[in-house]
Each structure stands twice: as C-alpha cells, then as structure tokens.
All heavy atoms as an XYZ file, in Angstrom:
671
protein
N       0.843     -1.174      0.000
C       0.000      0.000      0.000
C       0.890      1.239      0.000
O       1.899      1.288      0.678
C      -0.910     -0.012      1.223
C      -1.752      1.192      1.204
S      -3.126      1.499      2.281
C      -3.401      0.401      3.481
N       0.518      2.256     -0.777
C       1.330      3.467     -0.849
C       1.141      4.320      0.404
O       0.125      4.253      1.087
C       0.974      4.268     -2.096
O      -0.326      4.763     -2.003
N       2.140      5.123      0.662
C       2.139      6.010      1.819
C       1.196      7.187      1.557
O       1.358      7.909      0.570
C       3.567      6.507      2.046
C       3.721      7.336      3.299
O       2.718      7.837      3.832
O       4.862      7.475      3.741
N       0.194      7.437      2.412
C      -0.738      8.543      2.173
C      -0.062      9.912      2.212
O      -0.597     10.880      1.676
C      -1.772      8.399      3.284
C      -1.161      7.521      4.300
C      -0.133      6.680      3.602
N       1.114     10.022      2.812
C       1.823     11.302      2.840
C       2.227     11.746      1.443
O       2.402     12.933      1.191
C       3.069     11.211      3.729
C       2.804     11.156      5.222
C       4.100     10.934      5.982
C       2.128     12.425      5.699
N       2.360     10.793      0.525
C       2.729     11.141     -0.836
C       1.681     12.055     -1.450
O       1.975     12.923     -2.250
C       2.911      9.865     -1.683
C       4.145      9.108     -1.197
C       3.011     10.182     -3.166
C       4.306      7.747     -1.826
N       0.433     11.878     -1.069
C      -0.646     12.663     -1.662
C      -0.949     13.958     -0.907
O      -1.809     14.718     -1.328
C      -1.905     11.800     -1.750
C      -1.769     10.733     -2.825
C      -3.029      9.941     -2.991
N      -3.182      8.804     -2.102
C      -2.439      7.715     -2.130
N      -1.451      7.610     -2.964
N      -2.669      6.717     -1.304
N      -0.276     14.212      0.189
C      -0.497     15.458      0.909
C       0.057     16.621      0.102
O       1.165     16.549     -0.417
C       0.173     15.428      2.284
C      -0.575     14.590      3.275
C      -0.005     14.707      4.665
O       0.789     15.618      4.934
O      -0.368     13.870      5.499
N      -0.746     17.654     -0.025
C      -0.320     18.834     -0.772
C      -0.623     20.063      0.077
O      -1.525     20.831     -0.222
C      -1.041     18.873     -2.113
C      -0.694     17.689     -2.998
C      -1.417     17.761     -4.320
N      -2.862     17.879     -4.148
C      -3.747     16.966     -4.518
N      -3.357     15.863     -5.084
N      -5.025     17.160     -4.336
N       0.151     20.226      1.133
C      -0.087     21.329      2.065
C       0.658     22.598      1.677
O       0.253     23.691      2.058
C       0.311     20.930      3.483
C      -0.546     19.805      4.036
O      -1.713     19.672      3.610
O      -0.050     19.050      4.881
N       1.753     22.446      0.955
C       2.566     23.594      0.571
C       3.057     23.422     -0.860
O       3.213     22.302     -1.341
C       3.776     23.742      1.509
C       3.369     24.054      2.906
N       3.127     23.075      3.837
C       3.131     25.230      3.524
C       2.771     23.643      4.982
N       2.760     24.943      4.810
N       3.320     24.556     -1.492
C       3.766     24.559     -2.882
C       4.911     25.537     -3.055
O       4.977     26.550     -2.361
C       2.633     24.996     -3.818
C       1.522     23.995     -3.927
C       0.532     23.915     -2.950
C       1.451     23.119     -4.999
C      -0.501     22.990     -3.047
C       0.425     22.193     -5.110
C      -0.541     22.134     -4.127
O      -1.548     21.216     -4.224
N       5.774     25.225     -4.003
C       6.735     26.210     -4.483
C       6.149     26.720     -5.795
O       5.689     25.942     -6.630
C       8.163     25.630     -4.648
C       8.215     24.507     -5.656
C       9.145     26.726     -5.021
N       6.117     28.040     -5.941
C       5.531     28.692     -7.102
C       6.644     29.402     -7.863
O       7.439     30.137     -7.265
C       4.445     29.699     -6.658
C       3.993     30.564     -7.803
C       3.269     28.960     -6.034
N       6.686     29.151     -9.162
C       7.715     29.739    -10.019
C       7.062     30.609    -11.079
O       6.195     30.150    -11.831
C       8.534     28.639    -10.701
C       9.157     27.598     -9.773
C       9.775     26.472    -10.576
C      10.182     28.237     -8.861
N       7.479     31.874    -11.106
C       6.991     32.813    -12.098
C       8.195     33.441    -12.789
O       9.177     33.782    -12.121
C       6.181     33.936    -11.439
C       4.902     33.490    -10.781
C       4.169     34.664    -10.153
O       3.438     35.355    -10.888
O       4.356     34.888     -8.948
N       8.141     33.614    -14.104
C       9.260     34.225    -14.818
C       9.597     35.603    -14.250
O       8.709     36.415    -13.988
C       8.757     34.344    -16.256
C       7.679     33.321    -16.371
C       7.052     33.247    -15.004
N      10.887     35.826    -14.012
C      11.337     37.127    -13.540
C      11.109     37.411    -12.069
O      11.369     38.515    -11.608
N      10.627     36.406    -11.314
C      10.385     36.606     -9.882
C      11.073     35.502     -9.089
O      11.288     34.405     -9.599
C       8.888     36.577     -9.580
C       8.153     37.735    -10.265
C       6.747     37.861     -9.823
N       6.694     38.176     -8.392
C       5.582     38.212     -7.700
N       4.429     37.936     -8.270
N       5.590     38.512     -6.425
N      11.362     35.795     -7.843
C      11.947     34.783     -6.963
C      10.895     33.716     -6.660
O       9.691     33.996     -6.665
C      12.412     35.429     -5.657
N      11.347     32.498     -6.402
C      10.397     31.435     -6.065
C       9.680     31.782     -4.761
O      10.227     32.460     -3.897
C      11.084     30.082     -5.965
C      11.994     29.919     -4.772
C      12.657     28.553     -4.722
O      13.016     28.009     -5.766
O      12.813     28.046     -3.607
N       8.448     31.346     -4.656
C       7.639     31.585     -3.465
C       7.241     30.253     -2.849
O       6.937     29.310     -3.568
C       6.348     32.318     -3.835
C       6.533     33.646     -4.511
C       5.192     34.221     -4.909
O       4.427     34.656     -4.044
N       4.879     34.199     -6.188
N       7.234     30.181     -1.534
C       6.709     29.021     -0.820
C       5.362     29.429     -0.257
O       5.271     30.352      0.555
C       7.652     28.593      0.301
C       9.051     28.165     -0.135
C       9.896     27.795      1.071
C       8.984     27.013     -1.109
N       4.297     28.754     -0.710
C       2.945     29.128     -0.331
C       2.191     27.946      0.259
O       2.453     26.792     -0.108
C       2.173     29.626     -1.555
C       2.757     30.813     -2.328
C       1.911     31.098     -3.559
C       2.860     32.034     -1.443
N       1.242     28.232      1.117
C       0.335     27.195      1.609
C      -0.591     26.790      0.456
O      -0.673     27.480     -0.567
C      -0.494     27.718      2.776
O      -1.419     28.689      2.306
N      -1.325     25.703      0.636
C      -2.263     25.265     -0.396
C      -3.312     26.350     -0.659
O      -3.642     26.633     -1.812
C      -2.916     23.954      0.010
N      -3.831     26.972      0.392
C      -4.836     28.028      0.226
C      -4.249     29.239     -0.499
O      -4.900     29.830     -1.377
C      -5.396     28.439      1.585
N      -3.027     29.609     -0.160
C      -2.372     30.735     -0.834
C      -2.104     30.410     -2.306
O      -2.238     31.279     -3.172
C      -1.064     31.080     -0.135
C      -1.234     31.673      1.234
C       0.064     31.739      2.018
O       0.967     30.897      1.811
O       0.166     32.655      2.868
N      -1.734     29.155     -2.572
C      -1.480     28.749     -3.958
C      -2.763     28.799     -4.762
O      -2.774     29.256     -5.910
C      -0.849     27.343     -4.001
O       0.336     27.350     -3.203
C      -0.500     26.947     -5.427
N      -3.861     28.343     -4.185
C      -5.139     28.405     -4.887
C      -5.512     29.860     -5.173
O      -5.943     30.184     -6.281
C      -6.247     27.720     -4.100
C      -7.572     27.880     -4.818
C      -8.526     26.746     -4.647
O      -8.169     25.678     -4.187
N      -9.751     26.976     -5.030
N      -5.347     30.740     -4.202
C      -5.657     32.157     -4.411
C      -4.750     32.753     -5.492
O      -5.212     33.536     -6.341
C      -5.509     32.928     -3.098
N      -3.468     32.374     -5.483
C      -2.532     32.840     -6.509
C      -2.991     32.372     -7.893
O      -3.009     33.155     -8.841
C      -1.123     32.333     -6.175
C      -0.129     32.542     -7.262
C       0.534     33.702     -7.571
C       0.317     31.568     -8.196
N       1.359     33.493     -8.643
C       1.243     32.185     -9.048
C       0.026     30.221     -8.402
C       1.882     31.507    -10.085
C       0.671     29.545     -9.427
C       1.577     30.186    -10.255
N      -3.377     31.101     -8.004
C      -3.851     30.578     -9.285
C      -5.122     31.284     -9.737
O      -5.287     31.577    -10.925
C      -4.105     29.073     -9.194
C      -2.913     28.180     -9.487
C      -3.262     26.727     -9.202
C      -2.439     28.346    -10.910
N      -6.018     31.560     -8.810
C      -7.238     32.295     -9.162
C      -6.879     33.655     -9.758
O      -7.461     34.081    -10.761
C      -8.133     32.483     -7.946
C      -8.864     31.236     -7.521
C      -9.784     31.477     -6.344
O     -10.646     32.388     -6.430
O      -9.648     30.758     -5.344
N      -5.914     34.337     -9.152
C      -5.493     35.650     -9.648
C      -4.837     35.520    -11.025
O      -5.087     36.343    -11.913
C      -4.543     36.309     -8.651
N      -4.010     34.509    -11.210
C      -3.372     34.288    -12.511
C      -4.437     34.036    -13.574
O      -4.407     34.624    -14.661
C      -2.365     33.113    -12.442
C      -1.901     32.705    -13.828
C      -1.169     33.478    -11.564
N      -5.396     33.162    -13.265
C      -6.466     32.863    -14.219
C      -7.301     34.105    -14.535
O      -7.711     34.315    -15.677
C      -7.356     31.750    -13.678
C      -6.740     30.357    -13.692
C      -7.565     29.408    -12.833
C      -6.612     29.832    -15.112
N      -7.565     34.930    -13.533
C      -8.349     36.150    -13.743
C      -7.627     37.122    -14.675
O      -8.268     37.907    -15.375
C      -8.655     36.819    -12.407
N      -6.298     37.051    -14.694
C      -5.513     37.946    -15.534
C      -5.364     37.483    -16.973
O      -4.847     38.223    -17.813
N      -5.826     36.278    -17.279
C      -5.730     35.772    -18.646
C      -6.790     36.407    -19.527
O      -7.918     36.654    -19.080
C      -5.902     34.255    -18.667
C      -4.830     33.424    -17.963
C      -5.197     31.939    -18.043
C      -3.458     33.668    -18.554
N      -6.461     36.657    -20.772
C      -7.445     37.193    -21.713
C      -8.534     36.181    -22.011
O      -9.678     36.542    -22.221
C      -6.751     37.618    -23.006
C      -5.894     38.854    -22.861
C      -5.295     39.293    -24.180
O      -5.864     38.973    -25.249
O      -4.247     39.946    -24.135
N      -8.146     34.899    -22.032
C      -9.088     33.841    -22.378
C      -8.910     32.674    -21.415
O      -7.787     32.271    -21.118
C      -8.796     33.374    -23.800
C      -9.911     32.649    -24.468
C      -9.606     32.408    -25.944
O      -9.224     33.362    -26.641
O      -9.736     31.245    -26.350
N     -10.002     32.133    -20.919
C      -9.950     30.965    -20.035
C      -9.526     29.746    -20.851
O     -10.060     29.525    -21.934
C     -11.331     30.708    -19.407
O     -11.693     31.859    -18.642
C     -11.311     29.494    -18.498
N      -8.572     28.956    -20.341
C      -8.191     27.734    -21.058
C      -9.421     26.856    -21.316
O     -10.316     26.736    -20.460
C      -7.210     27.055    -20.098
C      -6.628     28.186    -19.303
C      -7.770     29.154    -19.140
N      -9.467     26.251    -22.495
C     -10.642     25.487    -22.927
C     -11.015     24.383    -21.949
O     -12.201     24.150    -21.703
C     -10.397     24.902    -24.313
N     -10.009     23.720    -21.353
C     -10.319     22.611    -20.445
C     -10.850     23.074    -19.093
O     -11.290     22.257    -18.293
C      -9.108     21.700    -20.273
C      -7.892     22.419    -19.713
O      -7.756     23.642    -19.940
O      -7.076     21.764    -19.062
N     -10.842     24.377    -18.848
C     -11.367     24.915    -17.591
C     -12.648     25.722    -17.796
O     -13.321     26.073    -16.834
C     -10.321     25.813    -16.919
C      -8.972     25.177    -16.590
C      -8.013     26.232    -16.055
C      -9.134     24.041    -15.609
N     -12.982     26.011    -19.043
C     -14.089     26.916    -19.347
C     -15.431     26.412    -18.847
O     -16.325     27.218    -18.551
C     -14.146     27.172    -20.847
N     -15.599     25.102    -18.717
C     -16.895     24.571    -18.286
C     -17.095     24.635    -16.776
O     -18.182     24.345    -16.285
C     -17.064     23.126    -18.767
C     -16.047     22.173    -18.149
O     -14.909     22.609    -17.880
O     -16.393     20.989    -17.943
N     -16.074     25.040    -16.037
C     -16.187     25.132    -14.576
C     -16.838     26.460    -14.187
O     -16.687     27.463    -14.881
C     -14.816     24.967    -13.934
C     -14.189     23.594    -14.193
C     -12.752     23.575    -13.730
C     -14.985     22.500    -13.519
N     -17.554     26.479    -13.059
C     -18.400     27.636    -12.737
C     -17.685     28.933    -12.367
O     -18.214     30.011    -12.589
C     -19.250     27.145    -11.569
C     -18.465     26.044    -10.950
C     -17.706     25.411    -12.078
N     -16.483     28.835    -11.771
C     -15.841     30.070    -11.315
C     -14.335     29.879    -11.171
O     -13.797     28.792    -11.372
C     -16.452     30.554    -10.003
C     -16.379     29.513     -8.891
O     -15.458     28.683     -8.889
O     -17.266     29.530     -8.019
N     -13.667     30.966    -10.806
C     -12.217     30.947    -10.662
C     -11.733     29.987     -9.604
O     -10.691     29.351     -9.770
N     -12.472     29.850     -8.520
C     -12.071     28.934     -7.450
C     -12.082     27.492     -7.957
O     -11.145     26.726     -7.685
C     -12.985     29.082     -6.244
N     -13.110     27.126     -8.681
C     -13.196     25.761     -9.219
C     -12.103     25.517    -10.255
O     -11.527     24.424    -10.316
C     -14.570     25.523     -9.828
N     -11.803     26.523    -11.058
C     -10.752     26.386    -12.071
C      -9.382     26.218    -11.408
O      -8.583     25.371    -11.803
C     -10.766     27.589    -12.998
C     -12.006     27.649    -13.845
C     -12.061     28.900    -14.710
N     -13.336     28.915    -15.404
C     -14.158     29.943    -15.416
N     -13.846     31.068    -14.791
N     -15.302     29.866    -16.057
N      -9.116     27.023    -10.393
C      -7.845     26.925     -9.683
C      -7.713     25.566     -8.996
O      -6.651     24.952     -9.016
C      -7.711     28.059     -8.672
N      -8.794     25.099     -8.398
C      -8.788     23.793     -7.736
C      -8.485     22.688     -8.742
O      -7.672     21.802     -8.475
C     -10.132     23.559     -7.054
S     -10.187     22.029     -6.106
N      -9.103     22.736     -9.919
C      -8.843     21.738    -10.956
C      -7.373     21.751    -11.364
O      -6.748     20.713    -11.517
C      -9.738     21.993    -12.162
C      -9.401     21.235    -13.426
C      -9.955     19.821    -13.538
N     -11.376     19.707    -13.365
C     -12.279     19.798    -14.331
N     -11.926     20.051    -15.563
N     -13.553     19.649    -14.042
N      -6.809     22.951    -11.521
C      -5.393     23.032    -11.879
C      -4.512     22.426    -10.798
O      -3.561     21.702    -11.105
C      -4.987     24.479    -12.146
C      -5.375     25.047    -13.496
C      -5.006     26.523    -13.574
C      -4.714     24.283    -14.623
N      -4.802     22.723     -9.528
C      -3.999     22.156     -8.439
C      -4.055     20.633     -8.440
O      -3.075     19.974     -8.117
C      -4.470     22.692     -7.082
C      -3.961     24.066     -6.703
C      -4.556     24.495     -5.366
C      -2.454     24.099     -6.633
N      -5.189     20.084     -8.812
C      -5.364     18.636     -8.787
C      -4.793     17.938    -10.021
O      -4.484     16.756     -9.960
C      -6.849     18.294     -8.667
C      -7.435     18.685     -7.333
C      -8.943     18.490     -7.266
O      -9.566     18.147     -8.295
O      -9.500     18.698     -6.177
N      -4.668     18.654    -11.138
C      -4.354     17.966    -12.393
C      -3.137     18.475    -13.145
O      -2.746     17.860    -14.141
C      -5.555     18.048    -13.362
O      -5.780     19.423    -13.697
C      -6.797     17.426    -12.761
N      -2.542     19.575    -12.737
C      -1.455     20.161    -13.526
C      -0.382     20.747    -12.621
O      -0.540     20.799    -11.398
C      -2.013     21.249    -14.441
N       0.693     21.184    -13.236
C       1.743     21.870    -12.467
C       2.290     23.070    -13.232
O       3.282     23.670    -12.815
C       2.858     20.911    -12.078
S       3.731     20.217    -13.481
N       1.658     23.410    -14.367
C       2.070     24.608    -15.084
C       0.913     25.141    -15.923
O      -0.030     24.422    -16.238
C       3.295     24.358    -15.958
C       3.070     23.497    -17.162
C       4.331     23.328    -17.992
O       5.445     23.526    -17.480
O       4.192     23.001    -19.168
N       1.020     26.430    -16.238
C      -0.004     27.101    -17.024
C       0.689     28.113    -17.917
O       1.481     28.940    -17.434
C      -1.010     27.806    -16.106
C      -2.098     28.636    -16.771
C      -3.065     27.740    -17.552
C      -2.850     29.453    -15.736
N       0.398     28.060    -19.197
C       0.941     29.048    -20.128
C       0.095     30.311    -20.016
O      -1.112     30.275    -20.256
C       0.935     28.507    -21.557
C       1.641     29.434    -22.520
C       1.797     28.836    -23.898
O       0.774     28.436    -24.495
O       2.941     28.753    -24.367
N       0.733     31.406    -19.620
C      -0.018     32.648    -19.414
C       0.041     33.564    -20.636
O      -0.756     34.476    -20.763
C       0.450     33.383    -18.139
C       1.945     33.646    -18.167
C       0.043     32.592    -16.908
C       2.453     34.486    -17.017
N       1.012     33.321    -21.481
C       1.106     33.968    -22.785
C       2.024     33.088    -23.620
O       2.715     32.235    -23.055
C       1.601     35.414    -22.684
C       2.954     35.578    -22.036
C       3.345     37.036    -21.852
O       2.710     37.724    -21.040
O       4.288     37.470    -22.531
N       2.014     33.240    -24.924
C       2.821     32.334    -25.751
C       4.285     32.283    -25.297
O       4.960     33.305    -25.189
C       2.695     32.930    -27.155
C       1.367     33.625    -27.134
C       1.253     34.181    -25.734
N       4.720     31.081    -24.933
C       6.106     30.862    -24.514
C       6.405     31.217    -23.072
O       7.549     31.089    -22.627
N       5.427     31.664    -22.299
C       5.642     32.057    -20.895
C       4.718     31.222    -20.019
O       3.502     31.260    -20.169
C       5.354     33.557    -20.676
C       5.555     33.935    -19.213
C       6.232     34.413    -21.577
N       5.325     30.481    -19.087
C       4.529     29.650    -18.189
C       4.832     29.973    -16.732
O       5.914     30.451    -16.402
C       4.796     28.143    -18.411
O       6.174     27.872    -18.141
C       4.458     27.708    -19.817
N       3.834     29.711    -15.900
C       4.033     29.713    -14.456
C       3.934     28.254    -14.022
O       3.263     27.448    -14.666
C       2.997     30.585    -13.714
C       3.192     32.048    -14.060
C       1.570     30.155    -14.005
N       4.628     27.914    -12.946
C       4.644     26.534    -12.470
C       4.444     26.504    -10.964
O       4.786     27.458    -10.261
C       5.978     25.861    -12.799
C       6.264     25.796    -14.276
C       7.643     25.221    -14.550
O       8.612     25.561    -13.887
N       7.705     24.337    -15.531
N       3.912     25.372    -10.477
C       3.732     25.155     -9.047
C       3.942     23.676     -8.763
O       3.560     22.821     -9.550
C       2.352     25.621     -8.580
C       1.234     24.953     -9.319
C       0.547     23.835     -8.934
C       0.687     25.324    -10.583
N      -0.398     23.498     -9.866
C      -0.327     24.403    -10.902
C       0.960     26.353    -11.495
C      -1.066     24.472    -12.070
C       0.217     26.418    -12.657
C      -0.780     25.487    -12.924
N       4.604     23.395     -7.669
C       4.914     22.016     -7.308
C       4.654     21.807     -5.825
O       5.078     22.616     -4.992
C       6.389     21.699     -7.604
C       6.756     21.899     -9.045
C       7.366     23.073     -9.462
C       6.474     20.927     -9.985
C       7.699     23.269    -10.793
C       6.799     21.110    -11.315
C       7.406     22.283    -11.719
N       3.973     20.726     -5.501
C       3.721     20.387     -4.101
C       5.042     20.014     -3.439
O       5.873     19.333     -4.032
C       2.737     19.231     -4.005
N       5.230     20.477     -2.219
C       6.436     20.164     -1.452
C       6.040     19.808     -0.029
O       4.956     20.159      0.443
C       7.435     21.339     -1.441
C       6.798     22.594     -0.834
C       7.973     21.615     -2.828
C       7.757     23.717     -0.578
N       6.934     19.125      0.644
C       6.749     18.830      2.072
C       7.833     19.627      2.807
O       9.014     19.460      2.537
C       6.880     17.332      2.342
C       6.607     16.992      3.764
C       6.581     15.528      4.063
N       7.336     14.765      3.081
C       7.134     13.486      2.841
N       6.222     12.819      3.473
N       7.861     12.838      1.952
N       7.421     20.477      3.726
C       8.375     21.332      4.437
C       9.069     20.607      5.575
O      10.190     20.936      5.928
C       7.677     22.587      4.968
C       7.119     23.511      3.887
C       6.447     24.714      4.544
C       8.215     23.966      2.943
N       8.399     19.632      6.167
C       8.992     18.906      7.286
C       8.890     17.412      6.988
O       7.885     16.947      6.472
C       8.219     19.180      8.571
C       8.231     20.607      9.003
C       7.404     20.834     10.255
O       6.960     19.846     10.878
O       7.205     21.979     10.607
N       9.907     16.672      7.388
C       9.775     15.217      7.230
C       8.733     14.700      8.225
O       8.509     15.289      9.274
C      11.166     14.688      7.577
C      11.821     15.762      8.356
C      11.176     17.058      7.945
N       8.055     13.619      7.862
C       7.038     13.075      8.779
C       7.675     12.560     10.067
O       8.801     12.067     10.055
C       6.414     11.948      7.986
C       7.450     11.556      6.986
C       8.222     12.806      6.676
N       6.958     12.708     11.162
C       7.429     12.181     12.440
C       7.319     10.655     12.407
O       6.354     10.091     11.906
C       6.591     12.743     13.584
N       8.307      9.999     12.926
C       8.294      8.528     12.936
C       8.334      8.021     14.346
O       8.806      8.509     15.238
C       9.499      7.988     12.177
C       9.433      8.391     10.726
C       9.395      7.179      9.888
N       9.249      7.596      8.501
C       8.552      6.923      7.653
N       7.946      5.850      7.988
N       8.462      7.320      6.424
C-alpha cells in the first residue's frame, strides 16, 4: 500500500518568470492561481466549463503543475513537504 503522505499537498513552491520562487500554503497557492487565471485574456478550454475561478484553480492544483499565461511564458507550481514526517 502506498504512503498517504505522498498525496499530501499542504505547501507549494511557485515559479513565475522574472520573480523569486515563493513558498505558499495550499490556500495561498489556490488564491494565486485564481489571480493568474483572472488575468488571462481567455480561459483555457479545459477549464471553461467550470463555474468560477475557485473551481478552475482547484482543478489546476489537482491535475497540472504549469499554465501558459502567454505564448512561450509559463508559471509553475509544485507540491512540497516542508517537514519530514514524524516517525
């Protein structure tokens, strides 16, 4: 059986072109993604059927780790564990 800690996504490292990496909580990462999506001229086709920015950001957190915000420019986010599990 796999370790359930593998699926924990409490914190993320966020990478944006021209900016220093950020360490964010899951809630902060979702809010960041919502803001990024709101700034796009067009909603990505695979997210357009979702009701709002929160649902779109949640889908991205669950299914992707990067988003092209303009041709050739992407933002990325990766789940990280800040502390090793207690044993």
